[in-house]
C-alpha positions in Angstrom: 4.0 -15.0 7.6 3.8 -11.4 6.3 1.5 -10.1 3.6 4.3 -10.2 1.0 7.6 -12.1 0.6 10.4 -10.1 -1.1 11.6 -12.0 -4.2 14.1 -9.4 -5.5 14.8 -5.7 -5.2 11.6 -4.9 -7.1 9.5 -8.1 -7.0 7.2 -9.3 -4.2 5.1 -12.5 -3.8 1.7 -12.3 -2.0 1.0 -14.8 0.8 -2.3 -16.3 1.7 -3.1 -13.2 3.9 -3.5 -11.1 0.7 -6.5 -12.9 -0.9 -9.4 -10.6 -1.5 -13.0 -10.3 -0.5 -14.7 -9.8 -3.8 -12.7 -12.8 -5.3 -10.4 -14.9 -3.2 -8.3 -15.8 -6.3 -7.3 -12.1 -6.5 -5.4 -9.9 -4.2 -7.2 -7.6 -1.8 -5.9 -4.1 -2.8 -5.1 -3.0 0.7 -1.7 -4.8 1.1 -0.5 -3.7 -2.4 -1.4 -0.1 -1.4 0.8 -0.5 1.7 3.6 -2.1 -0.4 3.7 1.0 -2.7 3.8 3.3 0.4 6.7 1.2 1.6 8.7 1.4 -1.6 8.2 5.2 -1.7 9.5 5.4 1.9 12.5 3.2 0.9 13.2 5.2 -2.2 13.1 8.5 -0.2 15.5 7.1 2.4 17.9 5.9 -0.3 18.0 9.3 -2.0 18.0 11.7 1.0 18.4 11.7 4.8 15.9 14.4 5.9 12.8 12.1 6.3 10.3 14.0 4.2 6.8 12.9 5.4 4.2 11.3 3.2 1.3 13.8 3.5 -0.9 12.7 0.6 -1.3 9.3 -1.0 -3.5 9.1 -4.0 -4.0 5.6 -5.5 -5.7 4.6 -8.7 -6.8 1.0 -9.1 -6.2 0.1 -12.8 -7.2 -3.6 -12.7 -7.4 -6.7 -10.6 -4.3 -8.6 -9.4 -4.0 -12.4 -9.3 -2.4 -14.1 -6.3 1.0 -14.0 -8.1 4.3 -12.1 -7.9 4.1 -8.3 -8.6 6.8 -5.8 -9.6 7.2 -2.2 -8.4 8.7 0.9 -9.9 9.3 4.3 -8.3 10.2 7.7 -9.9 10.3 11.3 -8.7 8.0 13.5 -10.8 8.7 16.7 -9.0 12.0 16.9 -7.0 12.5 19.6 -4.4 14.3 20.6 -1.3 11.2 20.7 0.9 8.4 19.2 -1.3 8.5 16.2 -3.6 5.9 14.4 -5.8 6.7 10.7 -6.2 4.9 8.2 -8.3 5.0 4.4 -7.7 3.5 1.7 -9.9 2.7 -1.9 -9.1 2.4 -4.3 -12.1 1.8 -7.9 -12.8 3.2 -9.5 -16.0 4.1 -6.1 -17.3 0.6 -4.7 -16.8 0.2 -1.8 -14.4 -2.6 -2.5 -11.9 -2.1 0.1 -9.2 -0.5 3.5 -9.1 0.4 5.8 -6.2 1.2 9.5 -6.4 2.5 10.8 -3.1 3.2 14.3 -2.0 6.1 14.4 0.5 6.6 17.4 2.7 9.5 18.6 4.9 9.2 18.6 8.7 9.3 21.8 10.8 8.1 22.7 14.3 4.4 23.7 14.4 3.7 22.4 17.9 2.2 25.7 19.0 -0.2 25.6 16.0 -1.2 21.9 16.3 -4.9 21.0 16.7 -7.9 19.5 14.8 -11.7 19.9 14.6 -12.2 16.2 13.9 -14.1 14.5 16.7 -12.5 11.7 18.6 -13.9 8.1 18.6 -14.0 5.8 21.6 -10.9 3.8 22.2 -10.8 0.2 21.0 -11.2 -1.2 24.5 -14.7 0.4 24.7 -15.9 -1.2 21.5 -17.2 -4.8 21.1 -15.2 -7.2 19.0 -16.6 -7.8 15.5 -15.6 -10.4 13.0 -15.7 -9.0 9.4 -15.2 -12.5 8.0 -18.9 -13.0 8.7 -19.5 -10.7 5.8 -16.4 -11.0 3.6 -14.2 -14.1 2.6 -10.5 -14.0 2.0 -7.2 -14.1 3.8 -6.9 -10.4 4.1 -10.1 -9.9 6.0 -9.3 -13.0 8.1 -6.0 -11.3 9.1 -7.7 -8.2 10.6 -8.8 -7.9 14.2 -11.7 -5.5 14.5 -13.7 -3.7 17.1 -16.8 -1.8 15.9 -19.7 0.3 17.0 -22.2 0.6 14.0 -24.9 3.2 14.3 -26.5 1.9 11.1 -25.4 0.4 7.8 -23.2 3.0 6.2 -22.2 4.7 9.5 -19.7 3.2 12.0 -16.6 3.8 14.1 -14.1 0.9 14.4 -10.5 0.0 15.1 -8.4 -2.4 13.1 -5.1 -4.1 13.8 -3.3 -7.2 12.7 -0.4 -9.4 13.8 0.5 -9.8 10.1 3.5 -7.5 9.0 3.7 -6.1 5.6 7.1 -7.7 5.0 9.9 -9.4 6.9 11.7 -6.1 7.0 11.1 -2.8 8.8 8.6 -0.4 7.3 7.7 3.2 8.2 4.6 4.5 10.1 2.6 5.4 6.9 3.3 2.0 5.2 2.2 0.2 8.4 -1.0 2.2 8.6 -1.7 1.8 4.9 -2.2 -1.9 5.5 -5.6 -0.9 6.7 -6.6 2.1 4.6 -8.7 0.2 2.0 -10.5 -2.0 4.6 -12.9 1.0 5.1 -15.0 0.3 2.0 -16.4 -2.9 3.5 -16.6 -2.3 7.3 -20.0 -0.6 7.4 -21.6 -1.5 4.1 -25.0 0.0 3.2 -25.8 -3.2 1.2 -25.0 -6.9 1.5 -22.2 -7.6 -1.0 -24.2 -10.6 -2.3 -26.9 -8.1 -3.4 -24.9 -5.1 -4.6 -21.3 -4.9 -5.8 -19.5 -1.7 -4.8 -15.8 -2.0 -5.4 -13.8 1.2 -5.1 -11.7 2.6 -8.0 -9.4 4.7 -6.0 -8.3 5.8 -2.6 -6.9 9.1 -1.4 -5.4 9.5 2.1 -4.5 12.9 3.5 -2.3 12.8 6.7 -1.5 15.8 8.8 0.8 13.8 11.0 2.4 10.3 11.0 0.2 7.6 12.6 1.5 6.1 15.8 1.0 2.6 17.2 -0.2 -0.6 15.6 -4.0 0.0 15.4 -5.9 2.3 13.1 -9.3 3.8 14.0 -11.9 4.8 11.5 -15.0 7.1 11.7 -16.7 6.1 8.5 -19.7 7.4 6.5 -20.9 5.7 3.2 -23.0 7.5 0.6 -24.6 6.2 -2.6 -25.8 8.4 -5.5 -28.8 7.8 -7.8 -26.9 6.8 -10.9 -24.2 4.2 -10.0 -21.6 6.0 -7.8 -20.9 5.9 -4.1 -18.4 7.3 -1.7 -16.8 5.9 1.5 -15.4 8.8 3.6 -13.4 8.1 6.8 -11.6 10.1 9.4 -8.7 8.0 10.6 -7.3 7.9 14.1 -4.4 6.5 16.1 -3.9 6.2 19.8 -3.4 9.9 20.1 -6.5 11.0 18.1 -7.3 12.0 14.5 -4.5 11.9 11.9 -6.3 12.5 8.6 -8.9 11.2 6.1 -9.4 8.4 3.6 -11.8 8.7 0.7 -12.8 6.0 -1.8 -15.1 6.4 -4.9 -17.2 3.3 -5.6 -18.8 1.9 -8.7 -22.2 0.7 -7.5 -23.7 -2.3 -9.4 -26.8 -4.1 -8.3 -26.5 -7.8 -9.0 
């Protein structure tokens, strides 16, 4: 059973694996984020054959989503031969709940220039297993297989994978990785979610190469300000090393 079943060309129904951590009657936002990345990849491939890469994905969470069928829409905001800006919207009952603006870049050979100053994290095999469902309810968290080394609350490195596909159809490397982007906000929390609510309002991923493999690694730091805002910052990794960053702004609300 995947995260979503396709109902039509533009409609998708969530399965039990999508139910959220803050409220199990609502969708966890991670699978819908991956769904929008997928429809952007599909739209690109339907319009052109040069495989522009998704280099930045900037999501805004406009509201919650019930465990019900959603609709998607894609449009090109800034067409171009080597660079495009594409916007995708996910709605429920005509109400937009999630938007994605993605910058797509052309591919050219920069092998001789490749490198990064991001530090590596230990491979998954060197980390102990950790069950995030001991902290969070919901089908999405239950679908994740996690290994983690936590230095302290708010600071951890971990790997996530899942046997649950996004859909019963092929998806590209960014959409597959995007299944896990939003999990970062709860993997090394500074506070127990029963004591403090800290949902994120957005997520921005910057990728300097396509992720490889089925697992995604995170090197995460969480910060909290003095007047109601927080930030989850992660360097993300695949089997070859760092691939980019994910940032999420939080609204921090003591219960």
